[in-house]
Residue frames as qw, qx, qy, qz and C-alpha x, y, z in Angstrom:
[[0.000, 0.890, 0.457, 0.000, 0.00, 0.00, 0.00],
 [0.397, 0.343, -0.002, 0.851, 1.22, 3.48, -0.88],
 [0.131, -0.413, -0.444, 0.784, 0.80, 6.48, 1.35],
 [0.331, 0.431, -0.093, -0.834, -0.57, 8.48, -1.58],
 [0.413, 0.290, 0.850, 0.150, -3.20, 6.62, -3.54],
 [0.008, -0.066, -0.416, -0.907, -4.44, 8.27, -6.73],
 [0.280, -0.534, -0.741, -0.296, -8.00, 7.24, -5.89],
 [0.330, -0.545, -0.502, 0.585, -7.81, 9.42, -2.76],
 [0.076, -0.039, 0.177, 0.981, -7.84, 12.55, -4.90],
 [0.304, -0.416, -0.649, -0.560, -11.49, 11.79, -5.54],
 [0.479, -0.597, -0.603, 0.225, -12.09, 12.27, -1.81],
 [0.307, 0.160, -0.131, 0.929, -10.76, 15.82, -1.75],
 [0.322, -0.505, -0.230, -0.767, -14.19, 17.37, -1.33],
 [0.718, -0.474, -0.509, 0.010, -14.70, 15.29, 1.80],
 [0.440, 0.026, -0.374, 0.816, -12.16, 17.51, 3.55],
 [0.202, -0.283, -0.011, -0.938, -15.07, 19.96, 3.81],
 [0.442, -0.364, -0.817, -0.072, -17.22, 17.49, 5.73],
 [0.373, -0.558, -0.565, 0.479, -17.27, 19.57, 8.89],
 [0.016, -0.637, -0.057, 0.769, -17.07, 23.03, 7.31],
 [0.549, 0.441, 0.633, 0.323, -18.79, 22.70, 3.93],
 [0.190, 0.961, 0.184, -0.078, -19.26, 26.44, 3.48],
 [0.258, -0.784, 0.433, 0.361, -15.49, 27.01, 3.68],
 [0.543, -0.056, 0.744, 0.385, -14.79, 24.20, 1.24],
 [0.441, 0.733, 0.506, 0.115, -17.32, 25.63, -1.22],
 [0.022, 0.974, -0.094, -0.203, -15.60, 29.01, -0.99],
 [0.433, -0.515, 0.626, 0.394, -12.25, 27.36, -1.58],
 [0.553, 0.247, 0.729, 0.318, -13.49, 25.45, -4.63],
 [0.315, 0.899, 0.303, -0.023, -15.10, 28.61, -6.07],
 [0.127, -0.898, 0.325, 0.268, -11.84, 30.52, -5.63],
 [0.540, -0.293, 0.716, 0.331, -9.72, 27.60, -6.86],
 [0.562, 0.501, 0.627, 0.201, -11.83, 27.19, -9.98],
 [0.215, 0.967, 0.109, -0.077, -11.79, 30.89, -10.76],
 [0.244, -0.815, 0.453, 0.267, -8.03, 31.14, -10.27],
 [0.441, -0.304, 0.788, 0.303, -7.04, 28.00, -12.17],
 [0.448, 0.326, 0.808, 0.201, -9.68, 27.39, -14.80],
 [0.285, 0.879, 0.335, -0.182, -10.80, 30.78, -16.05],
 [0.589, 0.365, 0.184, 0.697, -9.01, 32.47, -18.95],
 [0.163, -0.943, -0.145, 0.250, -7.84, 35.94, -18.06],
 [0.076, 0.886, -0.424, -0.173, -4.46, 37.57, -18.42],
 [0.192, -0.392, 0.891, 0.123, -3.09, 34.01, -18.45],
 [0.667, 0.110, -0.543, -0.498, -4.28, 31.20, -20.67],
 [0.914, -0.293, 0.107, -0.260, -5.47, 27.89, -19.24],
 [0.880, 0.276, -0.250, 0.296, -2.27, 26.35, -20.59],
 [0.233, 0.592, -0.417, 0.649, -0.09, 28.89, -18.79],
 [0.584, -0.511, 0.290, -0.561, -2.03, 28.38, -15.56],
 [0.993, -0.078, -0.047, -0.079, -1.69, 24.60, -15.87],
 [0.701, 0.411, -0.353, 0.463, 2.09, 24.93, -16.39],
 [0.110, -0.601, 0.412, -0.676, 2.38, 27.16, -13.32],
 [0.809, -0.359, 0.176, -0.430, 0.32, 24.70, -11.30],
 [0.959, 0.136, -0.211, 0.129, 2.45, 21.78, -12.47],
 [0.431, 0.519, -0.436, 0.596, 5.63, 23.60, -11.46],
 [0.375, -0.527, 0.379, -0.661, 4.22, 24.44, -8.03],
 [0.946, -0.176, -0.036, -0.271, 3.02, 20.85, -7.59],
 [0.834, 0.223, -0.343, 0.371, 6.65, 19.79, -7.89],
 [0.140, 0.557, -0.382, 0.724, 7.97, 22.61, -5.68],
 [0.503, -0.286, 0.495, -0.649, 5.49, 21.77, -2.90],
 [0.155, 0.149, -0.946, -0.244, 5.56, 18.04, -3.61],
 [0.619, 0.160, 0.437, -0.633, 1.98, 16.95, -4.15],
 [0.225, -0.030, 0.914, 0.336, 1.55, 13.69, -6.06],
 [0.329, 0.628, 0.681, -0.185, -2.16, 14.38, -6.48],
 [0.202, 0.863, 0.002, -0.463, -1.49, 17.76, -8.07],
 [0.137, -0.464, 0.718, 0.500, 1.31, 16.39, -10.23],
 [0.306, 0.263, 0.898, 0.175, -1.11, 13.81, -11.64],
 [0.258, 0.778, 0.515, -0.250, -3.92, 16.32, -12.10],
 [0.121, 0.876, -0.122, -0.451, -1.81, 19.06, -13.66],
 [0.271, -0.254, 0.787, 0.492, 0.17, 16.76, -15.92],
 [0.292, 0.491, 0.808, 0.147, -3.21, 15.85, -17.39],
 [0.129, 0.885, 0.295, -0.336, -4.40, 19.48, -17.37],
 [0.137, -0.636, 0.444, 0.616, -1.25, 20.58, -19.18],
 [0.246, 0.025, 0.856, 0.454, -1.77, 18.01, -21.92],
 [0.204, 0.666, 0.716, -0.034, -5.49, 18.83, -22.20],
 [0.064, 0.927, 0.144, -0.341, -4.66, 22.52, -22.59],
 [0.656, 0.745, -0.046, 0.109, -2.04, 22.05, -25.29],
 [0.244, -0.810, 0.532, 0.036, 1.23, 21.97, -23.37],
 [0.850, 0.331, -0.410, 0.010, 3.85, 19.60, -24.64],
 [0.879, -0.351, -0.177, 0.270, 6.37, 17.55, -22.63],
 [0.543, 0.282, -0.121, 0.782, 9.19, 20.02, -23.37],
 [0.187, -0.631, -0.007, -0.753, 7.16, 22.90, -21.91],
 [0.789, -0.555, -0.161, -0.208, 6.14, 20.82, -18.92],
 [0.849, -0.111, -0.190, 0.480, 9.72, 19.75, -18.24],
 [0.315, 0.431, -0.099, 0.840, 10.97, 23.31, -18.56],
 [0.442, -0.681, -0.095, -0.576, 8.31, 24.48, -16.12],
 [0.854, -0.501, -0.128, 0.053, 9.45, 22.02, -13.45],
 [0.701, 0.121, -0.134, 0.690, 13.07, 23.04, -14.06],
 [0.023, -0.631, 0.024, -0.775, 12.06, 26.65, -13.41],
 [0.704, -0.633, -0.089, -0.310, 10.48, 25.50, -10.14],
 [0.900, -0.197, -0.143, 0.362, 13.60, 23.52, -9.22],
 [0.471, 0.373, -0.100, 0.793, 15.87, 26.49, -9.99],
 [0.296, -0.685, -0.017, -0.666, 13.65, 28.77, -7.92],
 [0.847, -0.508, -0.145, -0.061, 13.65, 26.29, -5.03],
 [0.794, 0.006, -0.149, 0.590, 17.45, 26.12, -5.11],
 [0.211, 0.511, -0.041, 0.832, 17.73, 29.91, -5.25],
 [0.534, -0.687, -0.107, -0.481, 15.26, 30.32, -2.39],
 [0.887, -0.389, -0.139, 0.208, 17.30, 27.94, -0.25],
 [0.690, 0.147, -0.073, 0.705, 20.63, 29.49, -1.20],
 [0.035, 0.680, 0.026, 0.732, 19.59, 33.11, -0.71],
 [0.676, -0.707, -0.107, -0.177, 18.90, 32.27, 2.93],
 [0.811, -0.005, -0.182, 0.556, 22.65, 31.77, 3.14],
 [0.120, 0.649, -0.084, 0.747, 22.79, 35.54, 3.56],
 [0.651, -0.685, -0.014, -0.326, 21.36, 34.99, 7.05],
 [0.919, -0.207, -0.061, 0.331, 24.26, 32.64, 7.76],
 [0.532, 0.413, -0.066, 0.736, 26.73, 35.25, 6.46],
 [0.239, -0.765, 0.011, -0.598, 25.16, 37.89, 8.72],
 [0.819, -0.571, 0.017, -0.064, 25.59, 35.66, 11.78],
 [0.856, 0.060, -0.040, 0.513, 29.14, 34.74, 10.76],
 [0.286, 0.609, -0.061, 0.737, 30.01, 38.42, 10.43],
 [0.491, -0.749, 0.041, -0.443, 28.51, 39.19, 13.85],
 [0.915, -0.386, 0.058, 0.106, 30.56, 36.34, 15.30],
 [0.115, -0.842, 0.465, 0.247, 33.70, 37.67, 13.67],
 [0.775, -0.028, 0.598, 0.203, 34.20, 34.64, 11.45]]
């Protein structure tokens, strides 16, 4: 048995069992932000979501947005590049915090 089972994604709405009004608000917002064409196309939004799904490792989202990318016209090269952007950003975010280390080292006279 795997910790993450793809069938569990179908249970997502059940998270709202005890606060259904909040879950409805979330789904309304989520749908508007991810599925509605605006300044960004659905394809661009799907690529962003796929990249974030890798950055904040979510197997459910990776599955869903790999499919969404394909359905909205993204190709494997674009999808791969998007996750490389996320990986580069993650590395940069980690490394830039090294400035905090440098600040402490300087205060300590190292």
